[in-house]
Biopython code that builds the backbone (N, CA, C, O; Angstrom):
import numpy as np
from Bio.PDB.StructureBuilder import StructureBuilder

atoms = [
    (1, "MET", "N", (84.771, 123.943, 189.085)),
    (1, "MET", "CA", (85.893, 124.843, 189.603)),
    (1, "MET", "C", (85.230, 126.147, 189.209)),
    (1, "MET", "O", (84.195, 126.146, 188.543)),
    (2, "ALA", "N", (85.965, 127.528, 189.719)),
    (2, "ALA", "CA", (85.306, 128.824, 189.448)),
    (2, "ALA", "C", (86.536, 129.249, 188.687)),
    (2, "ALA", "O", (87.728, 128.990, 188.854)),
    (3, "ASP", "N", (85.836, 130.040, 187.730)),
    (3, "ASP", "CA", (87.154, 130.901, 186.320)),
    (3, "ASP", "C", (86.803, 132.113, 186.913)),
    (3, "ASP", "O", (85.751, 132.459, 187.452)),
    (4, "SER", "N", (88.091, 132.836, 186.687)),
    (4, "SER", "CA", (88.155, 134.060, 186.857)),
    (4, "SER", "C", (86.927, 135.061, 186.936)),
    (4, "SER", "O", (86.854, 135.827, 187.897)),
    (5, "ALA", "N", (85.545, 135.069, 185.511)),
    (5, "ALA", "CA", (84.479, 135.875, 185.319)),
    (5, "ALA", "C", (84.011, 135.411, 186.526)),
    (5, "ALA", "O", (83.607, 136.368, 187.187)),
    (6, "ASP", "N", (83.816, 133.772, 187.435)),
    (6, "ASP", "CA", (83.084, 133.844, 188.619)),
    (6, "ASP", "C", (83.725, 134.959, 190.155)),
    (6, "ASP", "O", (83.357, 135.962, 190.766)),
    (7, "ARG", "N", (84.831, 133.993, 190.180)),
    (7, "ARG", "CA", (85.354, 135.112, 191.212)),
    (7, "ARG", "C", (84.942, 136.658, 190.915)),
    (7, "ARG", "O", (84.308, 137.407, 191.659)),
    (8, "ALA", "N", (85.534, 136.962, 189.487)),
    (8, "ALA", "CA", (85.554, 138.854, 189.517)),
    (8, "ALA", "C", (83.806, 139.465, 189.780)),
    (8, "ALA", "O", (83.585, 140.629, 190.117)),
    (9, "GLY", "N", (82.564, 138.306, 189.522)),
    (9, "GLY", "CA", (81.683, 138.737, 190.399)),
    (9, "GLY", "C", (80.704, 138.758, 191.548)),
    (9, "GLY", "O", (79.689, 139.386, 191.849)),
    (10, "GLU", "N", (81.640, 137.552, 192.190)),
    (10, "GLU", "CA", (81.070, 137.127, 193.574)),
    (10, "GLU", "C", (81.944, 138.519, 194.217)),
    (10, "GLU", "O", (81.487, 139.045, 195.232)),
    (11, "LEU", "N", (83.235, 139.093, 193.568)),
    (11, "LEU", "CA", (83.721, 140.201, 194.674)),
    (11, "LEU", "C", (83.186, 141.081, 194.117)),
    (11, "LEU", "O", (83.342, 142.014, 194.905)),
    (12, "ILE", "N", (82.506, 141.551, 193.069)),
    (12, "ILE", "CA", (81.859, 142.837, 192.874)),
    (12, "ILE", "C", (80.726, 143.063, 193.532)),
    (12, "ILE", "O", (80.460, 144.246, 193.745)),
    (13, "GLU", "N", (79.643, 141.876, 194.086)),
    (13, "GLU", "CA", (78.393, 141.350, 194.807)),
    (13, "GLU", "C", (79.554, 141.978, 196.054)),
    (13, "GLU", "O", (79.261, 143.110, 196.438)),
    (14, "GLU", "N", (80.316, 141.602, 196.447)),
    (14, "GLU", "CA", (80.920, 141.469, 198.264)),
    (14, "GLU", "C", (80.893, 143.074, 198.452)),
    (14, "GLU", "O", (80.474, 143.731, 199.405)),
    (15, "ARG", "N", (81.579, 143.564, 197.020)),
    (15, "ARG", "CA", (81.612, 145.257, 197.635)),
    (15, "ARG", "C", (81.006, 145.772, 197.521)),
    (15, "ARG", "O", (80.961, 146.734, 198.288)),
    (16, "MET", "N", (80.079, 145.655, 196.587)),
    (16, "MET", "CA", (78.599, 146.479, 196.522)),
    (16, "MET", "C", (77.454, 146.337, 197.899)),
    (16, "MET", "O", (76.784, 147.302, 198.267)),
    (17, "ALA", "N", (77.372, 144.848, 198.616)),
    (17, "ALA", "CA", (77.249, 144.560, 199.775)),
    (17, "ALA", "C", (77.905, 145.404, 201.124)),
    (17, "ALA", "O", (77.377, 145.565, 202.224)),
    (18, "GLN", "N", (78.931, 145.773, 200.758)),
    (18, "GLN", "CA", (79.566, 146.352, 201.940)),
    (18, "GLN", "C", (79.720, 147.890, 201.762)),
    (18, "GLN", "O", (80.319, 148.575, 202.591)),
    (19, "ALA", "N", (79.158, 148.386, 200.657)),
    (19, "ALA", "CA", (79.141, 149.708, 199.916)),
    (19, "ALA", "C", (77.725, 149.746, 200.676)),
    (19, "ALA", "O", (77.918, 150.253, 201.781)),
    (20, "LEU", "N", (76.533, 149.442, 200.520)),
    (20, "LEU", "CA", (75.517, 149.339, 201.163)),
    (20, "LEU", "C", (75.193, 149.699, 201.878)),
    (20, "LEU", "O", (74.523, 150.715, 202.058)),
    (21, "ALA", "N", (75.815, 148.507, 202.915)),
    (21, "ALA", "CA", (75.784, 148.436, 203.994)),
    (21, "ALA", "C", (76.704, 149.503, 204.868)),
    (21, "ALA", "O", (76.524, 149.814, 206.046)),
    (22, "GLY", "N", (77.448, 149.846, 204.222)),
    (22, "GLY", "CA", (78.121, 151.130, 205.009)),
    (22, "GLY", "C", (76.936, 152.709, 204.900)),
    (22, "GLY", "O", (77.069, 153.690, 205.631)),
    (23, "ARG", "N", (76.015, 152.586, 203.976)),
    (23, "ARG", "CA", (75.560, 154.009, 203.906)),
    (23, "ARG", "C", (74.494, 154.308, 204.544)),
    (23, "ARG", "O", (73.831, 155.345, 204.556)),
    (24, "GLY", "N", (74.355, 153.177, 205.158)),
    (24, "GLY", "CA", (72.698, 153.512, 206.107)),
    (24, "GLY", "C", (71.367, 153.938, 205.361)),
    (24, "GLY", "O", (71.223, 154.644, 204.363)),
    (25, "ALA", "N", (70.671, 153.450, 205.960)),
    (25, "ALA", "CA", (68.802, 154.042, 205.782)),
    (25, "ALA", "C", (68.661, 155.298, 205.559)),
    (25, "ALA", "O", (69.097, 155.863, 206.562)),
    (26, "PRO", "N", (68.081, 156.518, 204.363)),
    (26, "PRO", "CA", (67.746, 157.558, 204.960)),
    (26, "PRO", "C", (66.660, 157.753, 206.119)),
    (26, "PRO", "O", (65.841, 156.923, 206.515)),
    (27, "ALA", "N", (66.826, 158.815, 206.478)),
    (27, "ALA", "CA", (65.894, 158.988, 208.233)),
    (27, "ALA", "C", (65.038, 160.165, 207.604)),
    (27, "ALA", "O", (65.243, 160.764, 206.549)),
    (28, "GLY", "N", (64.022, 160.338, 208.534)),
    (28, "GLY", "CA", (63.084, 161.163, 208.365)),
    (28, "GLY", "C", (61.859, 160.535, 207.391)),
    (28, "GLY", "O", (61.831, 159.394, 206.929)),
    (29, "GLU", "N", (60.813, 161.641, 207.201)),
    (29, "GLU", "CA", (59.391, 161.913, 206.580)),
    (29, "GLU", "C", (60.531, 162.242, 204.793)),
    (29, "GLU", "O", (61.565, 162.778, 204.394)),
    (30, "SER", "N", (59.285, 161.410, 204.309)),
    (30, "SER", "CA", (59.296, 161.822, 202.263)),
    (30, "SER", "C", (58.821, 162.862, 202.456)),
    (30, "SER", "O", (58.132, 163.256, 203.398)),
    (31, "GLU", "N", (59.466, 163.782, 200.808)),
    (31, "GLU", "CA", (58.593, 164.735, 200.070)),
    (31, "GLU", "C", (57.186, 163.667, 199.759)),
    (31, "GLU", "O", (57.532, 162.529, 199.443)),
    (32, "GLU", "N", (56.081, 163.838, 199.797)),
    (32, "GLU", "CA", (55.283, 164.066, 198.537)),
    (32, "GLU", "C", (55.452, 164.180, 197.274)),
    (32, "GLU", "O", (55.275, 163.270, 196.464)),
    (33, "PHE", "N", (55.834, 165.389, 197.003)),
    (33, "PHE", "CA", (56.486, 166.133, 195.565)),
    (33, "PHE", "C", (57.734, 166.384, 195.691)),
    (33, "PHE", "O", (58.369, 166.698, 196.697)),
    (34, "CYS", "N", (58.118, 166.208, 194.452)),
    (34, "CYS", "CA", (59.772, 166.345, 194.032)),
    (34, "CYS", "C", (59.819, 167.871, 194.215)),
    (34, "CYS", "O", (59.043, 168.689, 193.721)),
    (35, "VAL", "N", (61.439, 168.228, 195.444)),
    (35, "VAL", "CA", (61.932, 169.180, 195.545)),
    (35, "VAL", "C", (61.899, 170.151, 194.239)),
    (35, "VAL", "O", (61.499, 171.302, 194.062)),
    (36, "ASP", "N", (62.537, 169.110, 193.356)),
    (36, "ASP", "CA", (63.129, 169.891, 191.518)),
    (36, "ASP", "C", (62.667, 170.649, 190.772)),
    (36, "ASP", "O", (63.040, 171.727, 190.310)),
    (37, "CYS", "N", (60.867, 169.361, 190.536)),
    (37, "CYS", "CA", (60.086, 169.251, 189.696)),
    (37, "CYS", "C", (58.815, 169.256, 189.706)),
    (37, "CYS", "O", (58.052, 169.234, 188.740)),
    (38, "ASP", "N", (58.560, 169.288, 190.893)),
    (38, "ASP", "CA", (56.944, 169.277, 191.212)),
    (38, "ASP", "C", (56.002, 168.067, 191.123)),
    (38, "ASP", "O", (54.813, 168.175, 191.425)),
    (39, "ASP", "N", (56.443, 167.134, 190.784)),
    (39, "ASP", "CA", (56.154, 165.719, 190.473)),
    (39, "ASP", "C", (55.812, 164.973, 191.294)),
    (39, "ASP", "O", (56.635, 164.861, 192.203)),
    (40, "GLU", "N", (54.467, 164.077, 191.443)),
    (40, "GLU", "CA", (54.737, 163.269, 192.452)),
    (40, "GLU", "C", (55.314, 162.488, 192.859)),
    (40, "GLU", "O", (55.571, 161.669, 191.977)),
    (41, "ILE", "N", (56.043, 162.018, 194.541)),
    (41, "ILE", "CA", (56.859, 160.367, 194.235)),
    (41, "ILE", "C", (56.175, 159.906, 194.503)),
    (41, "ILE", "O", (55.373, 160.275, 195.361)),
    (42, "PRO", "N", (56.151, 158.578, 193.728)),
    (42, "PRO", "CA", (55.408, 157.396, 194.197)),
    (42, "PRO", "C", (55.423, 156.958, 195.599)),
    (42, "PRO", "O", (56.485, 156.885, 196.216)),
    (43, "GLU", "N", (54.139, 156.624, 196.202)),
    (43, "GLU", "CA", (53.931, 156.342, 197.330)),
    (43, "GLU", "C", (55.516, 155.547, 197.820)),
    (43, "GLU", "O", (56.253, 155.915, 198.736)),
    (44, "ARG", "N", (55.771, 154.075, 196.644)),
    (44, "ARG", "CA", (56.495, 153.015, 197.428)),
    (44, "ARG", "C", (57.901, 153.610, 197.279)),
    (44, "ARG", "O", (58.691, 153.004, 198.003)),
    (45, "ARG", "N", (58.596, 154.819, 196.418)),
    (45, "ARG", "CA", (59.687, 155.334, 196.763)),
    (45, "ARG", "C", (59.816, 156.353, 198.326)),
    (45, "ARG", "O", (60.763, 156.505, 199.097)),
    (46, "ARG", "N", (58.493, 156.882, 198.331)),
    (46, "ARG", "CA", (58.634, 157.758, 199.692)),
    (46, "ARG", "C", (59.000, 156.906, 201.248)),
    (46, "ARG", "O", (59.622, 157.253, 202.253)),
    (47, "SER", "N", (58.134, 155.400, 200.783)),
    (47, "SER", "CA", (58.470, 154.766, 201.846)),
    (47, "SER", "C", (59.934, 154.307, 202.168)),
    (47, "SER", "O", (60.304, 153.606, 203.109)),
    (48, "LEU", "N", (60.544, 154.766, 201.346)),
    (48, "LEU", "CA", (61.757, 154.296, 202.006)),
    (48, "LEU", "C", (62.495, 154.937, 202.983)),
    (48, "LEU", "O", (63.228, 154.477, 203.859)),
    (49, "GLY", "N", (62.078, 156.478, 202.594)),
    (49, "GLY", "CA", (61.992, 157.992, 204.063)),
    (49, "GLY", "C", (62.825, 158.640, 203.750)),
    (49, "GLY", "O", (63.471, 157.925, 202.984)),
    (50, "GLY", "N", (63.264, 159.505, 203.809)),
    (50, "GLY", "CA", (63.957, 161.188, 203.365)),
    (50, "GLY", "C", (64.378, 160.786, 202.312)),
    (50, "GLY", "O", (65.577, 160.567, 202.141)),
    (51, "VAL", "N", (63.204, 160.556, 201.120)),
    (51, "VAL", "CA", (63.047, 161.311, 199.413)),
    (51, "VAL", "C", (62.506, 163.003, 199.498)),
    (51, "VAL", "O", (61.551, 163.603, 199.992)),
    (52, "THR", "N", (63.716, 163.338, 198.714)),
    (52, "THR", "CA", (62.970, 164.734, 198.680)),
    (52, "THR", "C", (62.755, 164.789, 196.905)),
    (52, "THR", "O", (62.099, 165.646, 196.314)),
    (53, "ARG", "N", (63.327, 163.898, 196.414)),
    (53, "ARG", "CA", (63.270, 164.022, 195.002)),
    (53, "ARG", "C", (61.891, 162.524, 193.961)),
    (53, "ARG", "O", (61.154, 161.641, 194.399)),
    (54, "CYS", "N", (62.118, 162.867, 192.993)),
    (54, "CYS", "CA", (61.290, 161.681, 191.603)),
    (54, "CYS", "C", (62.499, 160.759, 191.890)),
    (54, "CYS", "O", (63.134, 160.880, 192.938)),
    (55, "VAL", "N", (62.802, 159.865, 190.981)),
    (55, "VAL", "CA", (63.826, 158.806, 190.399)),
    (55, "VAL", "C", (64.612, 159.949, 189.294)),
    (55, "VAL", "O", (65.784, 160.316, 189.377)),
    (56, "ASP", "N", (63.756, 160.308, 188.419)),
    (56, "ASP", "CA", (64.665, 161.157, 187.798)),
    (56, "ASP", "C", (65.342, 162.313, 187.621)),
    (56, "ASP", "O", (66.093, 162.668, 186.712)),
    (57, "CYS", "N", (64.900, 162.975, 188.824)),
    (57, "CYS", "CA", (65.628, 164.362, 189.323)),
    (57, "CYS", "C", (66.677, 163.595, 190.313)),
    (57, "CYS", "O", (67.723, 164.237, 190.406)),
    (58, "GLN", "N", (66.672, 162.646, 190.912)),
    (58, "GLN", "CA", (67.360, 162.221, 192.189)),
    (58, "GLN", "C", (68.483, 161.632, 191.425)),
    (58, "GLN", "O", (69.496, 161.776, 192.110)),
    (59, "GLY", "N", (68.815, 160.905, 190.070)),
    (59, "GLY", "CA", (69.875, 160.611, 188.965)),
    (59, "GLY", "C", (70.460, 162.218, 188.223)),
    (59, "GLY", "O", (71.601, 162.613, 187.988)),
    (60, "ILE", "N", (69.564, 162.645, 188.083)),
    (60, "ILE", "CA", (70.382, 164.277, 187.513)),
    (60, "ILE", "C", (71.192, 164.711, 188.809)),
    (60, "ILE", "O", (72.276, 165.223, 188.531)),
    (61, "PHE", "N", (70.883, 164.612, 190.257)),
    (61, "PHE", "CA", (71.540, 165.393, 191.412)),
    (61, "PHE", "C", (72.638, 164.935, 191.345)),
    (61, "PHE", "O", (73.628, 165.662, 191.423)),
    (62, "GLU", "N", (72.749, 163.093, 191.118)),
    (62, "GLU", "CA", (73.728, 162.708, 191.915)),
    (62, "GLU", "C", (74.867, 162.492, 190.218)),
    (62, "GLU", "O", (75.977, 161.961, 190.256)),
    (63, "ALA", "N", (74.403, 162.888, 189.285)),
    (63, "ALA", "CA", (74.636, 163.432, 188.039)),
    (63, "ALA", "C", (76.117, 164.250, 188.051)),
    (63, "ALA", "O", (77.248, 163.890, 187.723)),
    (64, "ARG", "N", (75.618, 165.426, 188.544)),
    (64, "ARG", "CA", (76.367, 166.430, 189.194)),
    (64, "ARG", "C", (77.290, 166.361, 190.151)),
    (64, "ARG", "O", (78.202, 167.173, 190.311)),
    (65, "GLY", "N", (77.061, 165.334, 190.843)),
    (65, "GLY", "CA", (78.045, 165.408, 192.103)),
    (65, "GLY", "C", (77.868, 166.305, 193.441)),
    (65, "GLY", "O", (78.779, 166.746, 194.141)),
    (66, "ARG", "N", (76.473, 166.466, 193.625)),
    (66, "ARG", "CA", (75.629, 167.034, 194.137)),
    (66, "ARG", "C", (76.548, 168.082, 194.711)),
    (66, "ARG", "O", (76.090, 168.994, 195.400)),
]
sb = StructureBuilder()
sb.init_structure("model")
sb.init_model(0)
sb.init_chain("A")
sb.init_seg("    ")
for serial, (resi, resn, name, xyz) in enumerate(atoms, 1):
    if name == "N":
        sb.init_residue(resn, " ", resi, " ")
    sb.init_atom(name, np.array(xyz, "f"), 0.0, 1.0, " ", f" {name:<3s}", serial, name[0])
structure = sb.get_structure()
């Protein structure tokens, strides 16, 4: 029998999946170098498509609320 913590975890996973499904994947070519700091963006990240910032700069960008 599931307890409330298990149910809460399942609900969180369900909501995250719904949110990610609604976002859609970035489209287009990725930049080779970050538009903010000019560091090289790793190939694995560029393969996502539409990437313009390194992970660190993207985190700062999102924290500022775009």
